[in-house]
N, CA, C and O atoms as CSV, one atom per row, in Angstrom:
chain,resi,resn,atom,element,x,y,z
A,1,MET,N,N,-21.118,-8.250,-38.101
A,1,MET,CA,C,-19.913,-8.653,-37.658
A,1,MET,C,C,-19.769,-9.829,-36.873
A,1,MET,O,O,-20.624,-10.087,-36.026
A,2,ARG,N,N,-18.479,-10.809,-37.107
A,2,ARG,CA,C,-18.626,-12.073,-36.453
A,2,ARG,C,C,-16.946,-11.906,-35.702
A,2,ARG,O,O,-15.938,-11.386,-36.181
A,3,ARG,N,N,-17.132,-12.486,-34.538
A,3,ARG,CA,C,-15.772,-12.463,-33.908
A,3,ARG,C,C,-16.182,-13.663,-32.504
A,3,ARG,O,O,-17.329,-13.996,-32.205
A,4,ILE,N,N,-15.244,-14.016,-31.998
A,4,ILE,CA,C,-14.833,-14.998,-31.384
A,4,ILE,C,C,-15.411,-14.248,-29.902
A,4,ILE,O,O,-15.005,-13.097,-29.742
A,5,ALA,N,N,-16.180,-14.725,-28.983
A,5,ALA,CA,C,-16.828,-13.858,-27.929
A,5,ALA,C,C,-16.117,-14.432,-26.486
A,5,ALA,O,O,-15.722,-13.716,-25.566
A,6,LEU,N,N,-16.059,-16.002,-26.547
A,6,LEU,CA,C,-15.783,-16.552,-25.500
A,6,LEU,C,C,-14.655,-17.857,-26.165
A,6,LEU,O,O,-14.681,-18.454,-27.241
A,7,VAL,N,N,-13.675,-17.952,-24.940
A,7,VAL,CA,C,-12.718,-19.241,-25.140
A,7,VAL,C,C,-13.102,-19.863,-23.794
A,7,VAL,O,O,-13.272,-19.141,-22.811
A,8,THR,N,N,-13.276,-21.532,-23.722
A,8,THR,CA,C,-13.013,-21.911,-22.424
A,8,THR,C,C,-11.583,-22.015,-22.018
A,8,THR,O,O,-10.611,-22.041,-22.773
A,9,LEU,N,N,-11.591,-22.060,-20.993
A,9,LEU,CA,C,-10.285,-22.461,-20.099
A,9,LEU,C,C,-10.535,-23.336,-18.986
A,9,LEU,O,O,-11.157,-22.830,-18.052
A,10,VAL,N,N,-10.232,-24.377,-18.895
A,10,VAL,CA,C,-10.396,-25.163,-17.865
A,10,VAL,C,C,-9.475,-24.950,-16.803
A,10,VAL,O,O,-8.246,-24.979,-16.863
A,11,VAL,N,N,-10.462,-24.660,-15.489
A,11,VAL,CA,C,-9.475,-24.994,-13.996
A,11,VAL,C,C,-10.109,-25.662,-12.997
A,11,VAL,O,O,-11.241,-26.144,-13.044
A,12,ASP,N,N,-9.276,-25.674,-12.015
A,12,ASP,CA,C,-9.746,-26.804,-10.695
A,12,ASP,C,C,-10.607,-26.220,-10.101
A,12,ASP,O,O,-11.487,-26.907,-9.581
A,13,ASP,N,N,-10.652,-24.938,-9.986
A,13,ASP,CA,C,-11.717,-24.381,-8.607
A,13,ASP,C,C,-11.979,-23.245,-9.319
A,13,ASP,O,O,-11.075,-22.626,-9.880
A,14,TYR,N,N,-13.729,-22.729,-9.374
A,14,TYR,CA,C,-14.064,-21.492,-9.493
A,14,TYR,C,C,-13.239,-20.484,-9.016
A,14,TYR,O,O,-12.604,-19.766,-9.788
A,15,ASP,N,N,-13.182,-20.343,-7.538
A,15,ASP,CA,C,-13.239,-19.081,-6.810
A,15,ASP,C,C,-11.415,-19.148,-7.300
A,15,ASP,O,O,-11.071,-18.336,-8.159
A,16,GLU,N,N,-10.811,-19.690,-6.980
A,16,GLU,CA,C,-9.436,-19.491,-7.041
A,16,GLU,C,C,-8.913,-18.825,-8.215
A,16,GLU,O,O,-8.180,-17.838,-8.150
A,17,ALA,N,N,-9.388,-19.507,-9.548
A,17,ALA,CA,C,-9.627,-18.821,-10.804
A,17,ALA,C,C,-10.089,-17.752,-10.897
A,17,ALA,O,O,-9.466,-16.947,-11.589
A,18,ILE,N,N,-11.293,-17.341,-10.275
A,18,ILE,CA,C,-12.219,-15.818,-10.121
A,18,ILE,C,C,-10.906,-15.046,-9.657
A,18,ILE,O,O,-10.280,-14.273,-10.382
A,19,ARG,N,N,-10.631,-15.315,-8.548
A,19,ARG,CA,C,-9.208,-14.344,-7.187
A,19,ARG,C,C,-8.040,-14.395,-8.630
A,19,ARG,O,O,-8.045,-13.355,-9.289
A,20,PHE,N,N,-7.353,-15.196,-8.984
A,20,PHE,CA,C,-5.963,-15.163,-9.806
A,20,PHE,C,C,-6.795,-14.026,-11.092
A,20,PHE,O,O,-6.397,-12.864,-11.184
A,21,TYR,N,N,-7.833,-14.498,-11.913
A,21,TYR,CA,C,-7.606,-13.585,-12.953
A,21,TYR,C,C,-8.167,-12.351,-12.739
A,21,TYR,O,O,-7.638,-11.460,-13.403
A,22,THR,N,N,-9.178,-11.973,-11.939
A,22,THR,CA,C,-9.549,-10.508,-11.336
A,22,THR,C,C,-8.333,-9.890,-10.410
A,22,THR,O,O,-8.085,-8.695,-10.570
A,23,GLU,N,N,-7.790,-10.416,-9.735
A,23,GLU,CA,C,-6.906,-9.793,-8.812
A,23,GLU,C,C,-5.174,-9.844,-9.588
A,23,GLU,O,O,-4.534,-8.847,-9.924
A,24,ALA,N,N,-4.855,-10.868,-9.681
A,24,ALA,CA,C,-3.248,-10.991,-10.136
A,24,ALA,C,C,-3.591,-10.243,-11.581
A,24,ALA,O,O,-2.758,-9.357,-11.777
A,25,LEU,N,N,-4.576,-10.336,-12.657
A,25,LEU,CA,C,-4.268,-10.042,-13.697
A,25,LEU,C,C,-5.071,-8.797,-13.956
A,25,LEU,O,O,-4.531,-8.001,-14.723
A,26,GLY,N,N,-6.236,-8.466,-13.483
A,26,GLY,CA,C,-6.657,-7.633,-13.086
A,26,GLY,C,C,-7.976,-7.540,-14.115
A,26,GLY,O,O,-8.353,-6.388,-14.332
A,27,PHE,N,N,-8.576,-8.403,-14.645
A,27,PHE,CA,C,-9.806,-8.897,-15.750
A,27,PHE,C,C,-10.614,-8.558,-14.348
A,27,PHE,O,O,-10.200,-8.451,-13.194
A,28,ARG,N,N,-12.195,-8.405,-15.031
A,28,ARG,CA,C,-13.041,-8.048,-14.703
A,28,ARG,C,C,-14.062,-9.181,-14.311
A,28,ARG,O,O,-14.272,-9.870,-15.309
A,29,LEU,N,N,-14.657,-9.551,-13.396
A,29,LEU,CA,C,-15.845,-10.485,-13.295
A,29,LEU,C,C,-17.039,-10.157,-14.115
A,29,LEU,O,O,-17.553,-9.065,-13.876
A,30,VAL,N,N,-17.502,-10.793,-14.909
A,30,VAL,CA,C,-18.615,-10.508,-16.094
A,30,VAL,C,C,-19.973,-11.248,-15.878
A,30,VAL,O,O,-21.063,-10.908,-16.339
A,31,GLU,N,N,-19.705,-12.296,-15.108
A,31,GLU,CA,C,-20.489,-13.238,-14.769
A,31,GLU,C,C,-20.305,-14.134,-13.684
A,31,GLU,O,O,-19.258,-14.748,-13.891
A,32,ASP,N,N,-20.747,-14.431,-12.805
A,32,ASP,CA,C,-20.995,-15.616,-12.136
A,32,ASP,C,C,-22.320,-16.173,-11.764
A,32,ASP,O,O,-22.915,-15.542,-10.891
A,33,SER,N,N,-23.083,-17.546,-12.395
A,33,SER,CA,C,-23.987,-17.587,-12.169
A,33,SER,C,C,-24.047,-19.440,-12.022
A,33,SER,O,O,-23.443,-20.232,-12.744
A,34,PRO,N,N,-24.792,-19.706,-11.085
A,34,PRO,CA,C,-25.042,-21.103,-10.609
A,34,PRO,C,C,-26.058,-21.836,-11.944
A,34,PRO,O,O,-26.940,-21.303,-12.618
A,35,ARG,N,N,-25.411,-23.526,-11.990
A,35,ARG,CA,C,-26.405,-23.646,-13.361
A,35,ARG,C,C,-27.019,-25.226,-12.598
A,35,ARG,O,O,-26.528,-25.760,-11.603
A,36,PRO,N,N,-27.989,-25.635,-13.255
A,36,PRO,CA,C,-28.836,-26.550,-12.590
A,36,PRO,C,C,-28.201,-27.576,-12.228
A,36,PRO,O,O,-28.732,-28.275,-11.365
A,37,ASP,N,N,-26.881,-27.975,-12.776
A,37,ASP,CA,C,-26.372,-28.953,-12.550
A,37,ASP,C,C,-25.419,-29.119,-11.602
A,37,ASP,O,O,-24.879,-30.187,-11.316
A,38,GLY,N,N,-25.245,-28.209,-11.185
A,38,GLY,CA,C,-24.424,-27.510,-9.821
A,38,GLY,C,C,-22.906,-27.048,-10.424
A,38,GLY,O,O,-22.050,-26.739,-9.595
A,39,SER,N,N,-22.636,-27.010,-11.600
A,39,SER,CA,C,-21.846,-26.313,-12.120
A,39,SER,C,C,-22.038,-24.556,-12.210
A,39,SER,O,O,-23.178,-24.105,-12.093
A,40,ARG,N,N,-21.012,-23.732,-12.395
A,40,ARG,CA,C,-21.282,-22.258,-12.778
A,40,ARG,C,C,-20.778,-22.158,-14.233
A,40,ARG,O,O,-20.030,-22.904,-14.864
A,41,TRP,N,N,-21.608,-20.653,-14.691
A,41,TRP,CA,C,-21.231,-19.877,-15.588
A,41,TRP,C,C,-20.293,-18.779,-15.331
A,41,TRP,O,O,-20.627,-17.631,-15.036
A,42,VAL,N,N,-19.002,-19.249,-15.475
A,42,VAL,CA,C,-18.090,-17.851,-14.527
A,42,VAL,C,C,-17.941,-17.545,-16.064
A,42,VAL,O,O,-18.045,-18.418,-16.925
A,43,VAL,N,N,-17.618,-15.863,-16.388
A,43,VAL,CA,C,-17.326,-15.042,-17.423
A,43,VAL,C,C,-16.033,-14.352,-16.880
A,43,VAL,O,O,-16.248,-13.750,-15.828
A,44,VAL,N,N,-14.904,-14.293,-17.274
A,44,VAL,CA,C,-14.196,-13.052,-16.798
A,44,VAL,C,C,-13.311,-12.213,-18.052
A,44,VAL,O,O,-12.951,-12.933,-18.983
A,45,ALA,N,N,-13.012,-11.018,-18.114
A,45,ALA,CA,C,-12.938,-10.309,-19.334
A,45,ALA,C,C,-11.824,-9.108,-19.074
A,45,ALA,O,O,-12.177,-8.268,-18.246
A,46,PRO,N,N,-10.558,-8.932,-19.665
A,46,PRO,CA,C,-9.592,-8.131,-19.390
A,46,PRO,C,C,-9.756,-6.505,-19.793
A,46,PRO,O,O,-8.867,-5.654,-19.772
A,47,SER,N,N,-11.535,-6.291,-20.262
A,47,SER,CA,C,-11.696,-5.040,-20.741
A,47,SER,C,C,-13.059,-4.732,-20.508
A,47,SER,O,O,-13.890,-5.594,-20.796
A,48,GLU,N,N,-13.492,-3.473,-19.961
A,48,GLU,CA,C,-14.656,-2.888,-20.277
A,48,GLU,C,C,-15.627,-3.411,-21.294
A,48,GLU,O,O,-16.719,-3.943,-21.091
A,49,ASP,N,N,-15.060,-3.173,-22.351
A,49,ASP,CA,C,-15.416,-3.667,-23.751
A,49,ASP,C,C,-15.930,-5.038,-24.065
A,49,ASP,O,O,-15.119,-5.921,-24.345
A,50,ASP,N,N,-17.107,-5.264,-24.044
A,50,ASP,CA,C,-17.350,-6.963,-24.227
A,50,ASP,C,C,-16.888,-7.493,-25.715
A,50,ASP,O,O,-16.622,-8.659,-26.011
A,51,ARG,N,N,-16.869,-6.734,-26.284
A,51,ARG,CA,C,-16.485,-7.194,-27.904
A,51,ARG,C,C,-15.077,-7.447,-27.757
A,51,ARG,O,O,-14.462,-7.864,-28.738
A,52,ALA,N,N,-14.303,-7.192,-26.334
A,52,ALA,CA,C,-12.527,-7.534,-26.850
A,52,ALA,C,C,-12.541,-8.767,-26.594
A,52,ALA,O,O,-11.417,-9.267,-26.594
A,53,GLY,N,N,-13.433,-9.500,-26.361
A,53,GLY,CA,C,-13.181,-11.186,-25.846
A,53,GLY,C,C,-13.490,-11.673,-24.230
A,53,GLY,O,O,-13.616,-10.843,-23.330
A,54,ALA,N,N,-13.557,-12.664,-24.080
A,54,ALA,CA,C,-13.595,-13.379,-22.661
A,54,ALA,C,C,-13.319,-14.539,-22.295
A,54,ALA,O,O,-13.532,-15.439,-23.107
A,55,LEU,N,N,-12.810,-14.848,-21.085
A,55,LEU,CA,C,-13.063,-16.400,-20.840
A,55,LEU,C,C,-13.998,-16.781,-20.147
A,55,LEU,O,O,-14.451,-16.144,-19.196
A,56,LEU,N,N,-14.458,-18.020,-20.595
A,56,LEU,CA,C,-15.240,-19.135,-19.479
A,56,LEU,C,C,-14.416,-19.773,-18.859
A,56,LEU,O,O,-13.669,-20.403,-19.608
A,57,LEU,N,N,-14.207,-19.898,-17.770
A,57,LEU,CA,C,-13.860,-20.634,-17.142
A,57,LEU,C,C,-14.585,-21.477,-16.306
A,57,LEU,O,O,-15.290,-21.139,-15.355
A,58,ALA,N,N,-14.296,-22.948,-16.853
A,58,ALA,CA,C,-15.116,-24.497,-16.601
A,58,ALA,C,C,-14.250,-25.121,-15.712
A,58,ALA,O,O,-13.079,-25.463,-15.878
A,59,ARG,N,N,-15.170,-25.254,-14.495
A,59,ARG,CA,C,-14.287,-26.335,-13.732
A,59,ARG,C,C,-14.410,-27.874,-14.680
A,59,ARG,O,O,-15.272,-28.349,-15.419
A,60,ALA,N,N,-12.744,-28.423,-14.089
A,60,ALA,CA,C,-12.919,-29.628,-14.889
A,60,ALA,C,C,-13.604,-30.552,-14.284
A,60,ALA,O,O,-13.926,-30.643,-13.100
A,61,LYS,N,N,-13.867,-31.444,-15.446
A,61,LYS,CA,C,-15.277,-32.670,-14.923
A,61,LYS,C,C,-14.338,-34.174,-15.082
A,61,LYS,O,O,-13.680,-34.192,-16.122
A,62,GLY,N,N,-14.216,-35.205,-14.353
A,62,GLY,CA,C,-13.598,-36.108,-14.666
A,62,GLY,C,C,-12.002,-36.145,-14.928
A,62,GLY,O,O,-11.420,-35.086,-15.159
A,63,ALA,N,N,-11.291,-37.384,-14.890
A,63,ALA,CA,C,-9.935,-37.328,-15.012
A,63,ALA,C,C,-9.538,-36.897,-16.141
A,63,ALA,O,O,-8.359,-36.541,-16.146
A,64,GLU,N,N,-10.200,-36.780,-17.288
A,64,GLU,CA,C,-9.599,-36.487,-18.725
A,64,GLU,C,C,-9.496,-34.664,-18.698
A,64,GLU,O,O,-8.593,-33.885,-19.003
A,65,GLN,N,N,-10.567,-34.520,-18.298
A,65,GLN,CA,C,-10.253,-32.848,-18.349
A,65,GLN,C,C,-9.602,-32.259,-17.255
A,65,GLN,O,O,-9.278,-31.072,-17.225
A,66,ARG,N,N,-9.367,-33.223,-16.185
A,66,ARG,CA,C,-8.182,-32.494,-14.664
A,66,ARG,C,C,-6.943,-32.528,-15.114
A,66,ARG,O,O,-6.088,-31.732,-14.725
A,67,ALA,N,N,-6.626,-33.878,-16.372
A,67,ALA,CA,C,-5.242,-34.266,-16.650
A,67,ALA,C,C,-4.998,-33.142,-18.071
A,67,ALA,O,O,-4.014,-33.214,-18.807
A,68,ARG,N,N,-5.928,-32.311,-18.204
A,68,ARG,CA,C,-5.626,-30.997,-19.651
A,68,ARG,C,C,-5.863,-29.862,-18.602
A,68,ARG,O,O,-6.122,-28.885,-19.305
A,69,THR,N,N,-5.910,-29.487,-17.350
A,69,THR,CA,C,-5.674,-28.407,-16.655
A,69,THR,C,C,-4.913,-27.736,-16.612
A,69,THR,O,O,-4.258,-28.350,-15.770
A,70,GLY,N,N,-4.174,-26.646,-16.866
A,70,GLY,CA,C,-2.877,-26.170,-17.274
A,70,GLY,C,C,-2.078,-26.306,-18.157
A,70,GLY,O,O,-0.962,-25.789,-18.202
A,71,ASP,N,N,-2.684,-27.182,-19.130
A,71,ASP,CA,C,-1.565,-27.685,-20.323
A,71,ASP,C,C,-2.815,-27.913,-21.582
A,71,ASP,O,O,-3.055,-28.960,-22.182
A,72,GLN,N,N,-3.289,-26.975,-21.694
A,72,GLN,CA,C,-4.324,-26.955,-22.634
A,72,GLN,C,C,-4.058,-26.927,-24.042
A,72,GLN,O,O,-4.855,-27.342,-24.884
A,73,THR,N,N,-2.743,-26.350,-24.336
A,73,THR,CA,C,-2.131,-26.152,-25.735
A,73,THR,C,C,-0.790,-26.645,-25.877
A,73,THR,O,O,-0.003,-26.139,-26.677
A,74,GLY,N,N,-0.475,-27.689,-25.074
A,74,GLY,CA,C,0.624,-28.915,-24.861
A,74,GLY,C,C,1.823,-27.657,-24.982
A,74,GLY,O,O,2.443,-27.449,-26.025
A,75,GLY,N,N,2.025,-26.856,-23.692
A,75,GLY,CA,C,3.147,-26.225,-23.527
A,75,GLY,C,C,3.199,-24.895,-24.331
A,75,GLY,O,O,3.834,-23.942,-23.878
A,76,ARG,N,N,2.535,-24.815,-25.528
A,76,ARG,CA,C,2.735,-23.632,-26.065
A,76,ARG,C,C,2.191,-22.386,-25.667
A,76,ARG,O,O,1.525,-22.363,-24.632
A,77,VAL,N,N,2.362,-21.364,-26.305
A,77,VAL,CA,C,1.542,-20.153,-25.670
A,77,VAL,C,C,0.324,-19.826,-26.401
A,77,VAL,O,O,0.069,-19.318,-27.493
A,78,GLY,N,N,-0.447,-20.367,-25.263
A,78,GLY,CA,C,-2.273,-20.411,-26.083
A,78,GLY,C,C,-2.799,-19.168,-26.041
A,78,GLY,O,O,-3.663,-18.941,-26.887
A,79,PHE,N,N,-2.378,-17.867,-24.917
A,79,PHE,CA,C,-3.545,-16.882,-24.957
A,79,PHE,C,C,-2.496,-15.616,-24.874
A,79,PHE,O,O,-1.334,-15.679,-24.471
A,80,PHE,N,N,-3.137,-14.541,-25.317
A,80,PHE,CA,C,-2.412,-13.436,-25.859
A,80,PHE,C,C,-3.376,-12.144,-25.123
A,80,PHE,O,O,-4.524,-11.775,-25.371
A,81,LEU,N,N,-2.431,-11.688,-24.189
A,81,LEU,CA,C,-3.017,-10.564,-23.803
A,81,LEU,C,C,-2.490,-9.180,-23.865
A,81,LEU,O,O,-1.601,-8.899,-23.061
A,82,HIS,N,N,-2.896,-8.275,-24.690
A,82,HIS,CA,C,-2.515,-7.074,-25.409
A,82,HIS,C,C,-2.614,-5.975,-24.343
A,82,HIS,O,O,-3.704,-5.793,-23.800
A,83,THR,N,N,-1.419,-5.136,-23.964
A,83,THR,CA,C,-1.845,-4.132,-23.007
A,83,THR,C,C,-1.625,-2.624,-23.895
A,83,THR,O,O,-1.083,-2.666,-25.000
A,84,ASP,N,N,-1.885,-1.901,-23.570
A,84,ASP,CA,C,-1.370,-0.397,-24.100
A,84,ASP,C,C,-0.373,0.374,-23.104
A,84,ASP,O,O,-0.031,1.546,-23.263
A,85,ASP,N,N,0.046,-0.466,-22.047
A,85,ASP,CA,C,1.297,-0.061,-21.006
A,85,ASP,C,C,1.941,-1.644,-20.536
A,85,ASP,O,O,1.468,-2.281,-19.595
A,86,PHE,N,N,2.668,-1.945,-21.068
A,86,PHE,CA,C,3.718,-3.258,-20.805
A,86,PHE,C,C,4.146,-2.681,-19.582
A,86,PHE,O,O,3.573,-3.137,-18.592
A,87,ALA,N,N,4.942,-1.859,-19.394
A,87,ALA,CA,C,5.771,-1.620,-17.838
A,87,ALA,C,C,4.569,-1.476,-16.793
A,87,ALA,O,O,4.860,-1.931,-15.687
A,88,ARG,N,N,3.469,-1.019,-16.886
A,88,ARG,CA,C,2.372,-0.933,-15.907
A,88,ARG,C,C,2.139,-2.206,-15.470
A,88,ARG,O,O,2.509,-2.710,-14.409
A,89,ASP,N,N,1.402,-2.772,-16.496
A,89,ASP,CA,C,0.951,-4.213,-16.295
A,89,ASP,C,C,2.081,-4.998,-16.242
A,89,ASP,O,O,2.134,-5.255,-15.039
A,90,HIS,N,N,3.153,-5.625,-16.832
A,90,HIS,CA,C,4.103,-6.136,-16.014
A,90,HIS,C,C,4.549,-5.857,-14.494
A,90,HIS,O,O,4.656,-6.786,-13.693
A,91,ALA,N,N,4.754,-4.778,-14.217
A,91,ALA,CA,C,4.906,-4.156,-12.933
A,91,ALA,C,C,3.783,-5.015,-11.985
A,91,ALA,O,O,4.146,-5.932,-11.247
A,92,ARG,N,N,2.425,-4.600,-12.109
A,92,ARG,CA,C,1.291,-5.087,-11.240
A,92,ARG,C,C,1.395,-6.278,-11.335
A,92,ARG,O,O,1.590,-6.885,-10.282
A,93,MET,N,N,1.329,-6.877,-12.309
A,93,MET,CA,C,1.447,-8.552,-12.285
A,93,MET,C,C,2.841,-9.267,-11.555
A,93,MET,O,O,2.744,-10.202,-10.760
A,94,LEU,N,N,3.839,-8.800,-11.872
A,94,LEU,CA,C,4.336,-9.145,-10.982
A,94,LEU,C,C,4.572,-9.180,-9.399
A,94,LEU,O,O,4.836,-10.135,-8.669
A,95,ALA,N,N,4.374,-7.699,-9.085
A,95,ALA,CA,C,3.660,-7.359,-7.499
A,95,ALA,C,C,2.502,-8.190,-7.133
A,95,ALA,O,O,2.399,-8.418,-5.927
A,96,ALA,N,N,1.457,-8.777,-8.040
A,96,ALA,CA,C,0.845,-9.751,-7.393
A,96,ALA,C,C,1.294,-11.203,-7.432
A,96,ALA,O,O,0.402,-12.044,-7.539
A,97,GLY,N,N,2.333,-11.537,-7.371
A,97,GLY,CA,C,3.057,-13.016,-7.740
A,97,GLY,C,C,2.654,-13.735,-8.972
A,97,GLY,O,O,2.337,-14.924,-8.926
A,98,VAL,N,N,2.654,-12.973,-10.202
A,98,VAL,CA,C,2.508,-13.683,-11.519
A,98,VAL,C,C,3.714,-14.202,-11.611
A,98,VAL,O,O,4.695,-13.636,-11.129
A,99,SER,N,N,3.784,-15.562,-12.367
A,99,SER,CA,C,5.201,-16.119,-12.580
A,99,SER,C,C,5.330,-15.785,-14.341
A,99,SER,O,O,4.514,-16.163,-15.182
A,100,PHE,N,N,6.786,-14.849,-14.647
A,100,PHE,CA,C,7.290,-14.976,-15.769
A,100,PHE,C,C,8.115,-15.802,-15.842
A,100,PHE,O,O,8.923,-16.193,-14.999
A,101,LEU,N,N,7.859,-16.239,-17.341
A,101,LEU,CA,C,9.120,-17.263,-17.434
A,101,LEU,C,C,10.259,-16.516,-18.244
A,101,LEU,O,O,11.125,-17.249,-18.724
A,102,GLU,N,N,10.346,-15.444,-18.412
A,102,GLU,CA,C,11.236,-14.529,-19.348
A,102,GLU,C,C,11.364,-13.090,-18.676
A,102,GLU,O,O,10.507,-12.639,-17.917
A,103,GLN,N,N,12.639,-12.357,-19.073
A,103,GLN,CA,C,12.455,-11.165,-19.118
A,103,GLN,C,C,11.664,-10.289,-20.512
A,103,GLN,O,O,11.517,-10.715,-21.657
A,104,PRO,N,N,11.242,-8.956,-19.947
A,104,PRO,CA,C,10.449,-8.679,-21.114
A,104,PRO,C,C,11.361,-8.561,-22.242
A,104,PRO,O,O,12.562,-8.530,-21.971
A,105,ARG,N,N,10.905,-8.469,-23.782
A,105,ARG,CA,C,11.973,-8.402,-24.636
A,105,ARG,C,C,10.975,-7.677,-25.729
A,105,ARG,O,O,9.757,-7.566,-25.865
A,106,HIS,N,N,12.128,-7.254,-26.417
A,106,HIS,CA,C,11.509,-6.162,-27.653
A,106,HIS,C,C,11.783,-6.702,-29.052
A,106,HIS,O,O,12.947,-6.849,-29.422
A,107,GLU,N,N,10.816,-6.984,-29.795
A,107,GLU,CA,C,10.347,-7.773,-30.879
A,107,GLU,C,C,9.830,-6.739,-31.834
A,107,GLU,O,O,9.219,-5.716,-31.529
A,108,GLN,N,N,10.208,-7.208,-33.202
A,108,GLN,CA,C,9.558,-6.345,-34.233
A,108,GLN,C,C,8.034,-5.738,-33.924
A,108,GLN,O,O,7.696,-4.573,-34.135
A,109,TYR,N,N,7.349,-6.599,-33.476
A,109,TYR,CA,C,5.958,-6.981,-33.397
A,109,TYR,C,C,5.480,-6.317,-32.376
A,109,TYR,O,O,4.271,-6.138,-32.227
A,110,GLY,N,N,6.564,-5.792,-31.396
A,110,GLY,CA,C,6.213,-5.206,-29.768
A,110,GLY,C,C,7.231,-5.879,-28.533
A,110,GLY,O,O,8.186,-6.655,-28.525
A,111,THR,N,N,6.510,-5.175,-27.587
A,111,THR,CA,C,7.089,-5.733,-26.353
A,111,THR,C,C,6.486,-6.940,-25.721
A,111,THR,O,O,5.266,-7.068,-25.618
A,112,VAL,N,N,7.253,-7.729,-25.342
A,112,VAL,CA,C,6.313,-9.208,-25.080
A,112,VAL,C,C,7.321,-9.751,-23.829
A,112,VAL,O,O,8.434,-9.370,-23.465
A,113,ALA,N,N,6.399,-10.837,-23.332
A,113,ALA,CA,C,7.176,-11.614,-22.275
A,113,ALA,C,C,6.003,-12.583,-21.441
A,113,ALA,O,O,5.048,-12.256,-20.737
A,114,VAL,N,N,6.559,-13.979,-21.877
A,114,VAL,CA,C,5.411,-15.231,-21.818
A,114,VAL,C,C,5.736,-15.353,-19.907
A,114,VAL,O,O,6.785,-15.437,-19.269
A,115,PHE,N,N,4.423,-15.312,-19.529
A,115,PHE,CA,C,4.078,-16.147,-17.972
A,115,PHE,C,C,2.646,-16.767,-17.836
A,115,PHE,O,O,1.696,-16.347,-18.497
A,116,GLN,N,N,2.563,-17.688,-17.030
A,116,GLN,CA,C,2.085,-18.625,-16.685
A,116,GLN,C,C,0.606,-18.243,-15.664
A,116,GLN,O,O,0.597,-17.628,-14.597
A,117,ASP,N,N,-0.498,-18.803,-16.364
A,117,ASP,CA,C,-1.476,-18.786,-15.126
A,117,ASP,C,C,-1.204,-19.504,-13.992
A,117,ASP,O,O,-0.084,-19.997,-13.864
A,118,LEU,N,N,-2.268,-19.684,-12.919
A,118,LEU,CA,C,-2.113,-20.196,-11.930
A,118,LEU,C,C,-2.269,-22.139,-11.886
A,118,LEU,O,O,-2.226,-23.007,-11.014
A,119,TYR,N,N,-2.463,-22.082,-13.389
A,119,TYR,CA,C,-2.662,-23.796,-13.614
A,119,TYR,C,C,-1.328,-23.816,-14.341
A,119,TYR,O,O,-0.542,-24.654,-13.898
A,120,GLY,N,N,-0.902,-23.086,-15.351
A,120,GLY,CA,C,0.712,-23.448,-16.065
A,120,GLY,C,C,0.180,-22.737,-17.231
A,120,GLY,O,O,1.010,-22.193,-17.959
A,121,ASN,N,N,-1.004,-22.651,-17.518
A,121,ASN,CA,C,-1.101,-22.457,-19.075
A,121,ASN,C,C,-0.170,-21.365,-19.230
A,121,ASN,O,O,0.083,-20.558,-18.336
A,122,ARG,N,N,0.377,-21.359,-20.488
A,122,ARG,CA,C,1.301,-19.984,-20.968
A,122,ARG,C,C,0.514,-18.721,-21.907
A,122,ARG,O,O,-0.417,-18.875,-22.697
A,123,TRP,N,N,1.104,-17.648,-21.596
A,123,TRP,CA,C,0.265,-16.608,-21.946
A,123,TRP,C,C,1.452,-15.738,-22.508
A,123,TRP,O,O,2.613,-16.017,-22.212
A,124,ASP,N,N,1.088,-14.523,-23.445
A,124,ASP,CA,C,2.338,-13.554,-23.715
A,124,ASP,C,C,1.531,-12.325,-23.090
A,124,ASP,O,O,0.307,-12.203,-23.069
A,125,LEU,N,N,2.369,-11.552,-22.649
A,125,LEU,CA,C,1.446,-10.054,-22.448
A,125,LEU,C,C,2.126,-9.476,-23.185
A,125,LEU,O,O,3.354,-9.545,-23.217
A,126,LEU,N,N,1.395,-8.789,-23.917
A,126,LEU,CA,C,2.020,-8.144,-25.076
A,126,LEU,C,C,1.518,-6.802,-25.332
A,126,LEU,O,O,0.328,-6.513,-25.213
A,127,GLN,N,N,2.653,-5.776,-25.775
A,127,GLN,CA,C,2.081,-4.559,-25.669
A,127,GLN,C,C,2.436,-4.136,-27.268
A,127,GLN,O,O,3.540,-3.630,-27.465
A,128,PRO,N,N,1.550,-4.326,-28.377
A,128,PRO,CA,C,1.804,-4.295,-29.796
A,128,PRO,C,C,2.549,-3.032,-30.406
A,128,PRO,O,O,2.007,-1.945,-30.207
A,129,ALA,N,N,3.803,-3.060,-31.172
A,129,ALA,CA,C,4.514,-2.001,-31.511
A,129,ALA,C,C,3.762,-0.841,-31.993
A,129,ALA,O,O,4.293,0.228,-31.692
A,130,ASP,N,N,2.404,-0.736,-32.821
A,130,ASP,CA,C,1.627,-0.067,-33.163
A,130,ASP,C,C,0.580,0.703,-32.101
A,130,ASP,O,O,-0.086,1.678,-32.449
A,131,ALA,N,N,0.535,0.151,-30.819
A,131,ALA,CA,C,0.031,0.688,-29.325
A,131,ALA,C,C,0.426,1.947,-28.642
A,131,ALA,O,O,-0.030,2.215,-27.531
């Protein structure tokens, strides 16, 4: 079996990113391990199923990486968070202060709304039509 296990997301600060992803989005902290170079290996995941994919939160190093924080996909939606209960997760995220850029809409493929993470990266919260 082949799968994408991790996707790197460049962040400004490990602890603020962990708080956002675990508290506002409801992800779980999978790992937070110090590295010999002073960085940390920080992994968060939206599910208990590790096969569902996870994010590696990597602190920006240098001006080039800092400039990309929050705009890793050039302003496009770059991340897709699937849910089996859109209304539940949308309400919880709003209550946690997550910034949605639009009202939920119903498309042929499901219910969706674009939101931003704490750095400005765009995400879709999506309940697929077949969920």
